C-alpha positions in Angstrom: -0.2 0.2 0.0 1.6 3.5 -0.7 2.0 5.5 1.9 1.3 8.5 0.6 5.0 9.8 2.0 6.6 11.6 -1.0 10.4 10.3 -2.1 13.0 10.6 -4.9 16.3 8.4 -5.0 17.2 9.9 -8.4 17.9 6.1 -9.2 17.6 6.2 -12.7 18.7 9.5 -13.0 22.2 8.7 -11.9 22.2 5.1 -13.9 21.6 7.5 -17.1 24.2 10.2 -16.5 26.6 7.2 -15.3 26.1 5.4 -18.4 26.4 8.8 -20.6 29.7 9.3 -18.8 31.2 5.5 -19.7 31.7 6.8 -23.4 31.6 11.0 -23.5 35.6 10.3 -24.0 35.8 8.5 -26.9 37.6 10.1 -30.0 38.2 9.4 -33.8 41.1 10.6 -35.9 39.7 12.3 -39.5 41.3 12.5 -42.6 44.4 14.7 -42.2 45.2 13.5 -39.0 43.1 15.4 -37.1 42.2 13.8 -33.7 38.5 15.1 -32.2 36.0 13.8 -29.2 32.8 12.7 -30.2 30.1 14.3 -28.6 27.2 12.3 -27.0 23.8 13.1 -26.0 20.7 12.1 -24.7 17.8 11.5 -27.0 16.3 8.8 -29.6 17.7 7.9 -32.5 15.0 8.9 -34.7 15.3 12.4 -33.4 18.7 12.6 -34.9 18.1 10.8 -37.9 15.0 13.3 -38.9 17.4 16.3 -38.1 20.0 15.0 -40.7 17.0 14.4 -43.3 15.5 17.8 -42.9 18.8 19.6 -43.0 19.5 21.6 -46.5 22.3 23.1 -48.1 21.4 26.9 -46.8 22.0 25.8 -43.0 25.0 23.6 -43.1 26.7 25.6 -40.9 23.8 24.6 -38.2 24.1 20.9 -39.2 24.6 18.1 -36.9 28.0 17.8 -36.4 29.0 14.2 -37.6 30.4 11.4 -36.1 28.5 11.7 -32.8 26.6 9.1 -30.5 23.3 9.3 -28.9 21.6 6.9 -26.3 18.1 6.4 -24.7 16.1 4.1 -22.7 14.6 1.6 -24.4 12.6 -0.8 -21.5 12.4 -1.0 -17.9 11.7 -4.8 -16.7 11.7 -6.5 -13.1 14.5 -8.5 -12.4 13.3 -12.1 -11.0 16.6 -13.6 -10.5 17.6 -11.2 -8.1 14.8 -10.9 -5.8 15.5 -10.7 -1.9 13.0 -11.2 0.8 10.3 -7.7 0.8 10.3 -7.9 4.3 14.2 -7.0 4.9 15.3 -3.8 6.2 18.7 -2.3 4.6 20.6 0.7 6.6 21.0 3.7 4.5 24.0 5.3 6.3 27.3 3.5 7.8 27.6 5.7 11.2 28.7 3.3 14.2 29.4 4.1 17.8 27.8 3.5 21.2 25.7 6.4 21.0 24.1 5.5 18.3 20.5 4.2 19.2 18.7 4.5 15.7 19.9 4.6 12.3 18.4 5.3 9.0 16.9 2.2 7.4 14.5 1.4 4.1 13.1 -1.7 3.2 14.6 -4.6 0.6 15.2 -2.8 -2.9 13.3 -3.8 -6.1 15.7 -5.4 -8.7 15.0 -4.1 -12.5 17.1 -4.7 -15.5 17.2 -1.4 -17.4 17.5 -1.7 -21.0 19.5 1.5 -23.1 20.1 1.8 -26.5 23.6 3.6 -28.3 23.7 4.7 -31.5 26.7 5.5 -33.6 26.0 7.8 -36.4 28.4 8.7 -39.0 28.9 9.7 -42.7 32.2 7.3 -43.0 32.5 3.7 -42.4 36.0 4.5 -41.2 35.3 7.0 -38.6 31.6 4.3 -37.2 34.4 1.7 -37.2 36.8 3.5 -34.8 34.0 4.3 -32.6 33.0 0.8 -31.9 36.1 -1.0 -32.0 36.8 1.6 -28.8 34.1 0.1 -27.4 33.9 -3.8 -27.7 37.4 -4.5 -26.4 35.7 -3.1 -22.8 32.8 -5.1 -22.6 33.4 -9.0 -22.3 30.2 -8.8 -22.3 30.1 -7.3 -18.5 31.6 -4.0 -17.6 30.9 -2.9 -14.1 30.7 0.7 -12.8 31.2 1.4 -8.8 29.1 3.9 -8.7 28.8 6.2 -5.4 25.7 6.8 -3.4 23.7 4.9 -5.7 21.4 3.5 -2.7 23.2 4.0 0.3 24.9 7.2 1.4 28.9 6.9 1.9 28.7 3.4 0.0 30.2 2.6 -3.7 27.8 0.3 -5.1 29.0 -2.0 -8.5 26.6 -1.9 -11.2 26.9 -3.9 -14.2 26.7 -3.2 -18.1 26.1 -5.5 -20.2 26.7 -5.8 -24.0 23.8 -7.5 -25.4 23.8 -6.9 -29.2 25.3 -5.2 -32.0 23.3 -4.4 -35.5 24.5 -2.2 -38.4 22.2 0.5 -40.8 23.4 1.5 -43.7 20.9 4.4 -45.5 22.5 5.0 -48.9 18.6 6.1 -50.1 17.4 9.0 -51.6 19.9 11.2 -54.5 22.9 12.4 -54.4 22.8 15.4 -52.5 21.3 13.1 -49.8 23.4 12.8 -46.8 24.4 9.4 -46.2 24.1 7.4 -43.1 25.8 4.6 -41.6 24.9 3.8 -37.9 25.5 1.2 -35.4 23.3 0.2 -32.8 24.7 -1.1 -29.5 21.9 -2.7 -27.0 23.2 -2.4 -23.3 21.4 -3.3 -20.3 22.0 -2.3 -16.7 21.3 -4.1 -13.0 20.0 -1.7 -10.6 17.6 -1.2 -7.6 15.2 1.0 -6.8 14.7 1.4 -3.1 11.5 3.1 -1.2 11.5 5.7 1.5 13.8 5.7 4.8 12.7 5.4 7.9 14.0 5.8 11.3 14.8 2.8 13.3 16.1 1.5 16.6 19.1 -0.7 16.7 18.8 -4.1 18.3 22.3 -3.9 19.9 22.3 -7.6 21.5 20.0 -10.5 22.0 20.7 -13.7 24.1 19.0 -17.4 22.9 18.9 -19.8 25.3 19.2 -23.0 23.9 19.0 -26.9 25.9 18.2 -30.2 24.4 17.6 -31.3 27.7 14.7 -28.8 28.1 11.8 -29.1 26.2 10.9 -27.0 23.2 7.9 -25.1 24.8 10.4 -24.2 28.0 13.0 -22.4 26.0 13.4 -19.0 25.6 14.2 -15.9 24.3 15.2 -12.9 26.2 16.9 -9.5 25.8 19.6 -7.8 27.4 17.9 -4.2 26.5 14.3 -4.0 27.4 14.2 -0.9 25.2 14.0 -2.9 22.4 11.1 -5.1 22.9 11.7 -8.5 23.7 10.0 -9.9 26.5 10.5 -14.0 28.0 7.8 -16.2 28.5 6.0 -14.6 31.2 5.8 -11.4 30.5 9.0 -10.0 31.9 
């Protein structure tokens, strides 16, 4: 049941930002030995293809610079293989010490698989291959990134980025004045977890469990050494 309490952990925002950062320093060497960094931005490939199609010679000075890369979220699916007990509580802070009696806690996170599509758009095959060949050796097929504060404050969490497939599209349709476009599409998935709102929970510092095989099970008891945390023995003391 939804509690009505607002919370926003920026999970998707952080995941997308890190994904783009992984590919933001790829370079190509153009004809004449000039080295340039390949720009990357968020957006669906149809947006860039439509702009390339609509450009004419009159506005060539504001045309999209190629080669370039774009990426966008394609799907978000529940990961049944990584799910844990939803009743568990996880600490969201790392503070420890004898004076701490409460800690910020949140319920067990929910695992999801985030699908992201990376598009490499180029006018020449050579420039496109330069970009793709700088990407493929890194993913075999997984590349793990440590993201700080992804799920808990002060904690670095390992988030795997998995390369699933690579497809090639070459568009040579149209007249001789039309721009030819070569595009490589790389399909990735990221394993992420969504957490709920944070609650202040008391710490259980110590418990004592009496186990004796000679005593019938109905006579065993569970006693807490700190009455402030709600444990009592069988007599209610």
